[in-house]
N, C-alpha and C positions, 0 to 999 in steps of 0.2 A: 323284670316281673322272678325271671329263673331263679333266685332264691326262694321267693314265696310260694311259687308250684310245689318246691321240691322239699319247705319243710310240711306244705298240704299234705304231700305224700307220705311224709317220715310220720307224721299225727295221727293220717288215718292207722298207717302200719303196725305202728304201735297199740292202737286199740281193735287187734284184733284177738278174739276169744275162742278156742276153736277145741274141739273135745268131743268127748263122749256123755250125753245126759240121761242117770239112769233113770230119771222121772222119766223122760219123752219117750228112752228105747232109740233113740239115735242120733245120730254124731251132729256135729253143727260149726258153722263158720258162718261169723259174724265180725261187724265191726260194733262195738259199743260208744253209746255217746260221747262218753269220755274215762278219765280213767276210776270214777267215781261210781258210773249208773253202769254194773254188769252188766246186764237184763239185754237184751232188743227189744228196739222199742218199733213200734211199727212203720212213724212215718220220717223217725231217724233212718231210718235201714236205707230207705228208699232215698231220701235225699244224700247217704254214703255210696249209693250206687249208681246216681245220675251223676257223679266229682269220679268216681273207682273208673268209671266206663271210660274214662279219656286217661288214665295212668296204667291200668291194670283192668281189661274188661276180663280176665277169666278171674278174679279176687269178686267183681261185680257179681259176676256170674252165679258164682258160689253162697253168697251174701243174700241173692234173690232168690235162690231153693230153698236155702233154709230158712229164710221167711216166711214163705210159701207153703213146707214141708208138715207144719202143724194146722194148715189146713181145715176146720170140722166141715162134717156131710151137707150140711145146708150152706157151707160158703164162708161161714163169718174165718174172721184171721183177724187175732187176737193188736190189743197195743202196745201187749209185754209179754216178754212171754219168757219165765223162768229157766233156764235149760240148766244150771247150775245154783246161783246164786238169789240171793231171798232182797225180797225190795227193802232198804231201811228208811222205813218213812210209817206214820201213824195212818196212811189207808190204806196199807199193807193187807189186813188182814178182812178186808173187803172187799178187794179189787180182787183177790184171790178167785181162782172159781176151778172147782173140780169137774175135771171132762171124761170123757170114754177111752178118749184115745188109747192112753196107757197108765196102768196102778199109780198111786200118784202122782200123773202127770198135775199141773199148775199152770195156767194159763190167764189172765187178766177175762174181764166178761164184757171188756168195754172194745169202743173202736180205733181208730183214727185216721184223718184228713186219707181221702182211698188215693193217695199221689201215687200209687203202685203202679197203672197203666202208667203216664209217662214214663216210672224206673226203667220199664221193662222198652219204649220207646228207643228210648237213651240207650239203651244195649245196641239194639239194632240197628241204631244211625251210628255207633261208632265200632261197629262189628259188621255188620250185612249175617249177622250168621242167624239164617231163616231157618233156621232147624231148631236153631235154641228157644225160637218166637213160639212155633209150632207145637213143641213142646210142654210150653207153657202157657199159652195165652187163654187157651179156654179154663185154667185156674184162675187167671187174674180175672176172667168174664163172671164168673161163681161167685166173683170176691163182690163184683157191681151190679148180680142179681141177688145177692143177699138184701145188699144193703133198697134197692128196688123193693123186693118181698115182704122183709122184715121191719124195713123202717121208715114206712113210708104210710103208716095208719092212715090218713086222711087219704090215699091216694090221689094224690094230684100235681105228682110225679120230684115233688122233693123230698129231699131225706130229711128225718128229725134228728136230733144226735139226744143221749137222754142225762150227760152231766156234761159239765163245763168239761170234761177234762178230754172228749172226745174231741172237740175242734182242735184240739193242742196248742189251744191259745188260753189255760188253765185260766186266769182271771182275768181277761180283758172284763174292762166296764159292764159293759154293754149285757152280762150271763148277771147283774146285779140285779137287773127286770125281775126277772119272773121269779126272786128269792123277795119282792115289794123292799127291795133294799136300797130307800130312794135318796140316802144321802152318800151311797157307794164309800158303805165302811168295806174294805176288802177281807176284812176278820170276821164281820157278818158274813160273807158270800162265802167263808172258807167253811165258820159252824154249818151253814144250812149244805154243804156239799157233803161235807162229813154225816149231818142225819141220812142226806138221801141216799150214799151208800152203806149204809147202815140199815134203813126200809132194803133199796133192793136185794142188798144179801139174806134178808129176812124173808123174801119172795124170790131165792135162785134164782134174780135176776128173768125173772119172767116177760119179757116182750109186752103181751098182753094184758099181763096188771100193771105193769110200772106205765105206762100209756094210757091206759083208762083213769089210773091216779093222776096224772097232770104235774107230779110234781117238778120235772124237769122234760117238757117237751119242746124242744127248737129247730127252727126252721133253719139254720143259721149261714150265712151269706159265702161266709167264705170257703166252709165246710160243701154246701154245695155245687160251689166253681170251680173248687177243685174237683171234682164230680163226675163233672159237666167233662173238665180238661183230661182225665182220666178218661173218661169216653170217645171222647173224640182222639188221643190216644189208640187206642183202641181200635180205632174203625182206620186209620193211616193205617198199622198192623195189619189187618184183615187186607186189605187191597192189594196186601202184594201178593194174594194167596187164594183169596178166596171173596169176591169180589158181593157174592149176596151177602155175607156175611157183615163187610162193611157197608151195605145200603144200608144193613137190618140197625148197627151199631151208631152212626152215623144220625138218623133219622129219632131211636131213644136219644142222644145227645143236644140233637137239636131241637126235641123237646123241653127237655128240662133249662137250657137255655133259654126258652119261650116262658116258661114258667117264673127262673128267675127273674127276670126285663119286670113280667105280669103282679108278681106280686111283692117283690121287695123294692122295686124304683117308687120313691115319692116324690111327687110332681113339685111339693108346696116347697120340702129343704133340697130338689133336686140330688141326691144320693141314695144308696140302696144304704137298708137296715134289716136285721134277721127281723122275724118272727116266733112271738112264742106262743102255744095254742095253752086252754087251760077250760074247761066245761064246754067244750065246744066254740070259744072264742076264738079267735086271732089275734095280737095284742103286736104293733111293732115297741121294736124295741132301740127307741130314737136315743142312743147313744154315735155318736162321730169314732170308728176304730178304724184299724186299718184293712180287717175284713167287710167296711162299709167302704172302699176301692177295689176288691179282689175283681169284681167285674171287667173292669178294664181289660182282664184277660182275655176276655171273650170278643164275640162280635156281636157288639151292643148296638144300638143307635149313636151316630155321631154328638147328638144331643147330650144323649148322654154320659158317652166318652168326654167330649170337652166338660160338662160338669165335674165330670170327673179327677179329671185332671189339673182343673182351677182349683180346684179341693187340697190335691195334690200338693201344686205349688205355692198354697198359699202360707206365708210366714205367721198367720195368724193360726192357725190350723194342724199340719201336718210338716210343712219342708220348717223343720229344725234346723238346727248347724250341722246336724250328721242325721241328716234324712233317714228312712220317712218312721216319724213316730207310732205306736203303734195307739197309741189316742191322741187324739185332734188336740192342741193347744189350750184350747179357748171353752172347753168339757170340765165342771168341777170337780171329773172325775179322773182329770189327770194328775198326774203323781209319776216319775219315770221310780223312786223306788231302787237304787241298782244296789243301797245297800242294807236290801233284806233278798226275802225268797219271795216277797210279794210282785210277780210278774206280769206281762205285761200289762201293768199301766200308765205305758208313756215310752217304756224303754224303745231302742232301735235293735233288730233284729236282724242277721245274715240273707235267713229263706223268706221271709217276707219280703226282703228287697229284690230276694234274686225272681220271686213272682213278676211281682210289679214293674220290674224293669224291662223283664222277655215281653211285659202284655205292650207297655211302652212302645219299645224297638218295632213287633210286632204293627203295629197302627201308625207305625209311622213318627212316631214322635222320639226321635233318635238322639234328639240332644239332653233332652231330659233323660232318658233310657242311659245315657252315658254319662251325665252328672249324675246321678245316684248311684252309677257301677262304679267311678273315681270316688264318691267322698266311702262307698262301702270298701271299695280296695284300701282308704286312707283310712280307715278303722283299722285292718287288720293289723299295715306294715306298721301303728301307731302303738296297739293296746293288745296285738297277737289274733289270735279265733277265738274270743270268747265266747258264752254263751249269749250277752248281749250286749246293751251299750246305752252310754245315757242320750240325750238328743242332743244335747246343749252344749256336754264339754267333751262327750266319743268316753267319757270314763265307763269302765265296766265295774268297779264297785266290787261286790264280790260277787257276782257273777262266775261261772264254770271255765277255769282257759282250758283250755287245748280241744274243744268244744267240735265233735266232728262235724255237724253238718255247715259250720260258718267253713268251710271249704267250700261252702255252693259259690263264692267271693271266685277262684279260680274259675270258676264259666263265666263272672262277667268280665276276667281280665280279657276272655276270647269277646265277650259283644265291643268293649273298649276299642278292641284291635280291627271290632269289624269296621268297614268302610261304608 
């Protein structure tokens, strides 16, 4: 696997972007997702940091501090930072948001899954640099506090996303449900997404107004699971130098976990579903997607864990030839669509496999974790580091080449080699 490691390291280094931003009046250093998308994306950067911590920790640290350098006073960190280049996408004019940090600066107004706590823990695990942790951990905690204070309108401990893109899984079909798209036409959902982005822009992304409108108020399983994992990561770091803070954050994480179990698990289907809110009512989004499996990364009841593993291993549901499919194969909305940009409708992704494999290993499902790791590495060996893959034949279709976060497969090599 030596060559694969070298290829991954080379790919990440080629995607380095550094310079000075006239908009933000700051130096920047980060790894772009690929050669096409030049801007900095939040959870992409978090994944790059995780991988690069094992290759060159100094690069990982520089990217980490670049990402967090644009944090706003309330703790917000955007899902896209426009350092120099502009987003070439039809959503561009609605995503951008003027901020007070510097004249003419531009950040997106959305968030992405809060992987950043996990990234900071990984830097520490690889370097034991406690001073770096101490310098940055309060900023990371401030971002989680932003989510707690600003993104939990019903104050139940779970945070809400306000667009499908905030989940990182843009067109995953359970997001069809809040839009009334019962036929699961992805183009209908894209149309609705554009409409809400236009409305939010008109409202200057005022969260009070957005939540009052209930256009898209979703408590998402995968987002909240990553939120919880990030809090547990912070607790582990605080344990190194502040036991009081460690207990506080761990209690916060445990409360989030209990709410995930309480609100998202449905006994009848024996799986987890996200919820959307409208006019005071909560409605489950009963489409079996990869998001439904994410709680297996947490300490959940044994029965729940066994049921999720059963779903995962089912060849009728998620265990395709190249697992893990992002949509259950017996869902009407399943359709990999690798030759379009209609993503997350059944394609296989390296980052979601990384989460699930690590969760399975944690719970003692070592053989299954290694099966996922081996299948994932096989995709990379066959087709390279692509954005996503077909779950049946593995072919990436029109997926972007040399995609940064797919280097997480290198971390899975380490899992594969553990006894």
